[in-house]
N, C-alpha and C positions, 0 to 999 in steps of 0.2 A: 546500384543502393543508395538512393539519394536518404530521404527524411522518413522515420515511419513514426507514424502518429499512434496512441494508445491511450485508453483510460483505467483507472483503476478505482475500485471502491471499495471503501470499509464503515462501517458508521457513518457517521455524516464529514468523513473525509471524501474529499474528490478528488482527484491527482490525472493529470495531462501531461505526458511523458514525451518529448521530441526522442527516437534512437537517432542517432546515424555515428559514421564511422570514424576513429581516433584515439585518444591515448588512455580511455578510462575517466575521462572527467565526469564527476556526476555535481550540478548545480541546480540548487532546487532556491526558488523566489529568488534568484540573483547570490544565490548565497553558493560556498561551498557546503558540500554536504554535509561536511564533517564539523562544520561551523555551526549548522542550521539543528543535529542531531547532534548532540554533545555526549551521548550517552553510546557506549561499548554496544550496545545491543541491538538500537535503534539499526547503527552504521550496518552491522551483520546484515541486519535483514535487508538492505537496501542492495549490497553488493551478493548474497545469497543466493538468485538465479545466474548472476553470471558466474559464480562457482560452480553451478551442481554442471554447466551447461559448455562449462571448459570457457568461458569465451573472457576470461575477463583481459581487460587492460587494453581491449577490443574499440571499442563501444562510446561515444560520448552519450551523454541524458543529461537531457535542457528539462526540468519537473517546475509547472504549475500546480499550487496544492492548495488546497483553502479546503475552509471547515474542520472539526474535531480535534482531538488532539492531536499529539506528538505520538501516540501509538497507533492512531488507527490513522494516519498521515504515513504513516513508516510504512505501516502495512500494506494502504493504497498504492503504493510509489511498487513499493514490492509484487502487486498484483500486473501491474502497467507494465512493468520491464516484462515482469515475463509471459506476458500475452503477446506486448514486440518482439522479442523473441522466439516466442513460437512462428511466427506472423514472421520473420524475416528466416529460419529456416525452420521447416517442421519435424525436422528428427533432432531437437531441443526440444521437444513433448512426452514424449514419454518418463523423458528423466527427473521435468518440472514437475508433471502430472506424480508421477510418485511417491516426490517431496513435499505435494501439496499446495506447489503454491499456483496452483492456476484456478486453485476454486474459487469462488466468490464470498466471504463470509459473511452470513446474512443474519450475523444477530445483529440486532440496534436494539435503543432501550424501550422498554416498554412505555406506552403512555399513562397517563395518568387516569384515575377512572373518576367522574363524578358521583360525590356523597364518600370518600375515601381520601386520607391523607396525601398516600403516595396510589405508587401504582398497584403495592398488595397490600401497604398497610392501611389499616381502619383506624378511623377516629374512637378515644376509648370508651368503648362503656361501660357504663353502670346501672346493675338490675336494679338495687338500690340507693 
């Protein structure tokens, strides 16, 4: 196995990851993932695919992520890692799928419509 390259997306965030054999080091945009995502829940999201497929601390991950906010970026990385683990070994697929880690979350921000203040909010209307 050399390097596996996959892409994950969530809202406006796009994550490109490179998975290779190693000791479990995850770098996001040149920084350690714990430095890039200081919040515990986001760190958990990045480690979740490894824990579910029981291959923690066996692979190094190099991540390039851009666009969106921190939550969208973390979930985009999680999807990319899950896809890479499936590509690596098809036996990881049922466990990852059961946890919902292979599903691309298609929810995005609704567009603003003309003649309205926001996507759904209207301008104030006065009858008299």
